[in-house]
C-alpha positions as CSV (number, residue, x, y, z in Angstrom):
1,X,0.0,0.0,0.0
2,X,1.0,3.6,-0.5
3,X,0.1,6.6,1.7
4,X,1.4,10.1,2.5
5,X,2.7,12.2,5.3
6,X,2.3,16.0,5.5
7,X,4.8,18.1,3.5
8,X,7.9,19.0,5.5
9,X,10.9,21.1,4.9
10,X,14.4,19.7,4.7
11,X,17.5,21.7,3.8
12,X,15.4,24.5,2.4
13,X,13.3,22.3,0.2
14,X,9.6,21.5,0.5
15,X,9.3,17.7,0.6
16,X,6.2,15.7,-0.3
17,X,6.4,12.3,1.4
18,X,5.1,9.0,0.1
19,X,5.4,5.8,2.1
20,X,5.2,2.2,0.7
21,X,4.9,-1.0,2.6
22,X,2.8,-4.1,2.6
23,X,1.6,-3.1,6.1
24,X,1.7,0.4,7.6
25,X,3.2,-1.0,10.8
26,X,6.3,-2.2,8.8
27,X,7.4,1.4,8.5
28,X,8.3,2.2,12.1
29,X,9.0,5.7,13.4
30,X,12.7,4.7,13.8
31,X,12.9,3.8,10.0
32,X,11.2,7.1,9.0
33,X,13.5,9.1,11.3
34,X,16.6,7.5,10.0
35,X,15.5,7.9,6.4
36,X,14.8,11.6,6.8
37,X,18.1,12.1,8.6
38,X,20.0,11.1,5.5
39,X,17.8,13.0,3.1
40,X,19.9,16.2,3.0
41,X,22.7,14.2,1.4
42,X,20.3,13.2,-1.5
43,X,19.3,16.7,-2.5
44,X,20.7,18.9,-5.2
45,X,22.2,22.4,-4.9
46,X,19.6,25.2,-5.4
47,X,19.4,26.4,-9.1
48,X,16.5,28.8,-9.0
49,X,13.9,26.2,-9.5
50,X,11.2,26.3,-6.8
51,X,12.7,24.1,-4.1
52,X,10.4,21.1,-4.3
53,X,11.2,17.4,-3.8
54,X,9.1,14.3,-3.4
55,X,10.3,11.2,-1.7
56,X,9.3,7.6,-1.6
57,X,10.2,5.7,1.5
58,X,9.7,1.9,1.1
59,X,10.0,-0.8,3.7
60,X,10.4,-4.1,1.9
61,X,9.2,-7.4,3.0
62,X,12.7,-8.4,4.1
63,X,15.1,-6.3,6.2
64,X,15.5,-3.6,3.5
65,X,14.3,0.0,3.6
66,X,14.7,2.4,0.6
67,X,14.5,6.1,0.2
68,X,14.2,7.7,-3.2
69,X,14.4,11.5,-3.5
70,X,13.2,13.2,-6.6
71,X,13.9,16.9,-6.7
72,X,12.7,19.4,-9.3
73,X,15.6,21.1,-11.0
74,X,16.3,23.1,-14.2
75,X,12.6,24.1,-14.0
76,X,11.3,20.8,-15.5
77,X,13.7,17.9,-14.8
78,X,14.1,15.5,-11.9
79,X,17.3,15.1,-9.9
80,X,17.5,11.7,-8.2
81,X,19.2,10.6,-5.0
82,X,18.8,7.3,-3.4
83,X,19.6,5.6,-0.1
84,X,19.1,2.1,1.3
85,X,19.3,0.4,4.7
86,X,19.3,-3.2,5.7
87,X,20.1,-4.5,2.2
88,X,23.6,-5.9,2.0
89,X,23.1,-6.6,-1.7
90,X,23.1,-2.8,-2.3
91,X,26.2,-2.2,-0.2
92,X,24.5,-1.7,3.2
93,X,26.9,-2.8,6.0
94,X,24.2,-4.8,7.9
95,X,20.5,-5.8,7.9
96,X,19.5,-2.9,10.1
97,X,16.6,-1.0,8.4
98,X,17.6,2.2,10.2
99,X,21.2,2.2,9.0
100,X,20.9,4.1,5.7
101,X,23.7,4.6,3.3
102,X,23.7,6.7,0.1
103,X,23.5,4.4,-3.0
104,X,26.2,4.6,-5.6
105,X,24.0,2.9,-8.3
106,X,21.7,4.4,-10.9
107,X,18.5,2.7,-9.6
108,X,15.5,5.0,-9.5
109,X,13.0,2.8,-7.8
110,X,11.3,-0.6,-7.9
111,X,7.9,-1.2,-9.4
112,X,6.2,-0.6,-6.0
113,X,7.9,2.7,-5.5
114,X,7.2,4.2,-9.0
115,X,3.4,5.1,-8.8
116,X,4.1,8.6,-7.5
117,X,6.3,9.5,-10.5
118,X,3.4,9.9,-12.9
119,X,1.2,11.8,-10.5
120,X,4.1,14.2,-9.5
121,X,5.0,14.8,-13.2
122,X,1.4,15.7,-14.0
123,X,1.1,17.9,-10.8
124,X,4.3,19.8,-11.7
125,X,3.0,20.5,-15.2
126,X,-0.4,21.4,-14.0
127,X,0.7,23.8,-11.2
128,X,4.2,25.0,-12.2
129,X,4.4,24.8,-16.0
130,X,0.9,25.5,-17.1
131,X,1.0,28.1,-19.9
132,X,-1.9,30.1,-18.3
133,X,-0.8,33.3,-16.5
134,X,-0.1,32.7,-12.8
135,X,-2.6,33.7,-10.2
136,X,-2.3,37.3,-8.8
137,X,-0.3,35.9,-5.9
138,X,2.2,34.4,-8.4
139,X,4.7,31.7,-7.8
140,X,4.1,31.1,-4.0
141,X,0.4,30.2,-4.7
142,X,1.4,27.9,-7.6
143,X,4.0,26.2,-5.4
144,X,1.5,25.8,-2.6
145,X,-1.0,24.3,-5.0
146,X,1.7,21.8,-6.2
147,X,2.6,20.8,-2.7
148,X,-1.1,20.2,-1.8
149,X,-1.6,18.0,-4.8
150,X,-0.7,14.5,-3.6
151,X,-1.5,11.1,-5.0
152,X,-4.3,9.5,-3.0
153,X,-3.4,6.5,-0.9
154,X,-4.1,3.1,-2.5
155,X,-2.4,-0.2,-3.2
156,X,0.8,0.0,-5.2
157,X,-0.5,-2.3,-7.9
158,X,-3.3,0.1,-9.0
159,X,-3.0,2.2,-12.1
160,X,-5.5,5.0,-12.1
């Protein structure tokens, strides 16, 4: 299943948070805390693009936990940073799901972690790149609208 947490701010970026697990209890507060502690290492330098990121935190059925950070950059491109914990096959030192390390591979997410990508692409276009003139309050209102536009919770196998 996939669900969300409220938007938070990390290293000056607004972060939309998606969580994935077969059971909500698998993603413990300790795993979440450890994942968000490493998040600043996965973010790009500011480049003038509104500072927005969405993350997918996935607790696998084994000892692994995975954090994928997708940050908007160059106005219309995604910068990716990934970390894993508890998965020795990915270079983790142990099977502790709170011991995150930055990945040195080009993996961008497993099939269960990818549903937010389509939603977030469409939300970015809809709110940030729409050719219609911005509202009178301008960019802050558009960014707020983007941040409020999250994919509804559901199972990760659905395609809506």
